[in-house]
Backbone as CSV, one residue per row, in Angstrom:
resi,resn,N_x,N_y,N_z,CA_x,CA_y,CA_z,C_x,C_y,C_z
1,MET,0.837,-1.194,0.000,0.000,0.000,0.000,0.870,1.241,0.000
2,LEU,0.383,2.250,-0.687,1.095,3.524,-0.725,0.560,4.431,0.378
3,PRO,1.446,5.080,1.099,0.996,5.931,2.205,0.590,7.332,1.741
4,GLY,-0.290,7.942,2.512,-0.612,9.351,2.377,-1.283,9.766,1.088
5,LEU,-0.948,10.969,0.670,-1.568,11.597,-0.488,-1.310,10.806,-1.775
6,LEU,-0.114,10.265,-1.924,0.215,9.478,-3.102,-0.696,8.254,-3.211
7,GLY,-0.974,7.613,-2.108,-1.865,6.452,-2.105,-3.287,6.826,-2.475
8,VAL,-3.766,7.941,-1.939,-5.123,8.400,-2.238,-5.253,8.757,-3.717
9,LEU,-4.279,9.486,-4.256,-4.325,9.884,-5.668,-4.209,8.673,-6.588
10,THR,-3.342,7.724,-6.228,-3.201,6.514,-7.037,-4.490,5.704,-7.009
11,GLY,-5.070,5.553,-5.838,-6.328,4.819,-5.716,-7.450,5.481,-6.493
12,ALA,-7.557,6.791,-6.393,-8.600,7.524,-7.109,-8.415,7.396,-8.625
13,THR,-7.172,7.442,-9.072,-6.891,7.295,-10.496,-7.277,5.906,-10.990
14,LEU,-6.922,4.881,-10.245,-7.255,3.510,-10.634,-8.765,3.279,-10.649
15,ILE,-9.452,3.821,-9.666,-10.916,3.692,-9.633,-11.539,4.414,-10.829
16,GLY,-11.061,5.609,-11.133,-11.580,6.364,-12.264,-11.346,5.667,-13.592
17,VAL,-10.149,5.124,-13.780,-9.842,4.408,-15.020,-10.697,3.149,-15.123
18,GLY,-10.837,2.431,-14.034,-11.667,1.223,-14.039,-13.115,1.535,-14.357
19,THR,-13.639,2.567,-13.761,-15.021,2.980,-14.031,-15.182,3.427,-15.480
20,GLY,-14.204,4.153,-15.977,-14.242,4.616,-17.353,-14.201,3.487,-18.370
21,LEU,-13.575,2.374,-18.014,-13.523,1.222,-18.913,-14.753,0.335,-18.788
22,ILE,-15.232,0.141,-17.579,-16.341,-0.779,-17.338,-17.682,-0.197,-17.815
23,THR,-17.900,1.088,-17.630,-19.197,1.692,-17.958,-19.592,1.502,-19.425
24,PRO,-18.735,1.853,-20.392,-19.145,1.643,-21.783,-19.349,0.167,-22.120
25,LEU,-18.551,-0.701,-21.519,-18.719,-2.138,-21.769,-20.053,-2.634,-21.230
26,GLY,-20.441,-2.143,-20.066,-21.731,-2.520,-19.494,-22.898,-2.038,-20.338
27,PHE,-22.834,-0.801,-20.806,-23.907,-0.286,-21.648,-23.954,-1.013,-22.994
28,ALA,-22.789,-1.371,-23.526,-22.767,-2.125,-24.781,-23.412,-3.493,-24.592
29,ALA,-23.155,-4.128,-23.457,-23.770,-5.428,-23.183,-25.283,-5.294,-23.032
30,LEU,-25.731,-4.247,-22.367,-27.172,-4.014,-22.232,-27.812,-3.760,-23.591
31,ALA,-27.165,-2.968,-24.417,-27.712,-2.666,-25.738,-27.769,-3.915,-26.609
32,ALA,-26.764,-4.766,-26.493,-26.740,-5.990,-27.300,-27.864,-6.941,-26.898
33,GLY,-28.261,-6.902,-25.636,-29.310,-7.795,-25.171,-30.718,-7.232,-25.271
34,THR,-30.842,-6.009,-25.781,-32.148,-5.368,-25.885,-32.780,-5.692,-27.239
35,PRO,-34.051,-6.068,-27.267,-34.721,-6.350,-28.540,-34.709,-5.127,-29.462
36,GLN,-34.680,-5.362,-30.766,-34.577,-4.283,-31.750,-35.754,-3.311,-31.661
37,GLU,-36.967,-3.806,-31.392,-38.117,-2.894,-31.322,-37.965,-1.894,-30.192
38,ARG,-37.309,-2.280,-29.127,-37.062,-1.356,-28.014,-36.104,-0.249,-28.442
39,HIS,-35.092,-0.587,-29.264,-34.163,0.424,-29.759,-34.902,1.478,-30.580
40,VAL,-35.822,1.033,-31.408,-36.582,1.968,-32.243,-37.405,2.903,-31.375
41,ARG,-38.058,2.353,-30.345,-38.857,3.178,-29.442,-37.983,4.174,-28.689
42,LEU,-36.808,3.736,-28.249,-35.921,4.643,-27.523,-35.425,5.768,-28.415
43,ARG,-35.149,5.472,-29.671,-34.708,6.526,-30.585,-35.781,7.580,-30.779
44,ARG,-37.029,7.157,-30.740,-38.127,8.106,-30.907,-38.342,8.939,-29.650
45,THR,-38.199,8.349,-28.478,-38.562,9.052,-27.248,-37.396,9.697,-26.532
46,ARG,-36.187,9.212,-26.716,-35.063,9.735,-25.958,-34.805,11.215,-26.183
47,PRO,-34.783,11.715,-27.413,-34.548,13.157,-27.573,-35.620,14.002,-26.892
48,ALA,-36.838,13.521,-26.890,-37.919,14.288,-26.278,-37.752,14.381,-24.769
49,ALA,-37.072,13.424,-24.170,-36.889,13.455,-22.722,-36.030,14.647,-22.299
50,GLY,-34.968,14.919,-23.044,-34.082,16.014,-22.679,-34.476,17.341,-23.287
51,LEU,-35.103,17.296,-24.426,-35.430,18.526,-25.148,-36.930,18.686,-25.335
52,GLY,-37.703,18.040,-24.515,-39.153,18.023,-24.654,-39.787,19.377,-24.900
53,PRO,-39.547,20.338,-24.046,-40.189,21.646,-24.254,-39.781,22.304,-25.566
54,LEU,-38.500,22.194,-25.933,-38.048,22.805,-27.177,-38.641,22.107,-28.387
55,LEU,-38.685,20.770,-28.342,-39.255,20.028,-29.464,-40.752,20.299,-29.593
56,ALA,-41.428,20.437,-28.487,-42.871,20.705,-28.538,-43.127,22.063,-29.194
57,LEU,-42.348,23.053,-28.866,-42.505,24.363,-29.481,-42.179,24.311,-30.967
58,ARG,-41.148,23.555,-31.311,-40.754,23.446,-32.720,-41.836,22.743,-33.538
59,ARG,-42.451,21.706,-32.969,-43.500,20.980,-33.677,-44.732,21.862,-33.893
60,ARG,-45.053,22.696,-32.906,-46.206,23.575,-33.042,-45.974,24.619,-34.116
61,ALA,-44.752,25.086,-34.234,-44.426,26.119,-35.206,-44.417,25.562,-36.637
62,ALA,-44.133,24.282,-36.776,-44.013,23.684,-38.130,-45.336,23.389,-38.757
């Protein structure tokens, strides 16, 4: 074990790198196991979740 500040920084770096590698792999595995019809539905609804008010105004104007 590394003592003091060096140990804390090394540990934090290793945890961050591990999280950065595992997260995309986990999401890729989830996406691979999701039925195709669910992907289509998510593509339709996902933008509206974050931009709902803006998209609603844009649709009304069109």
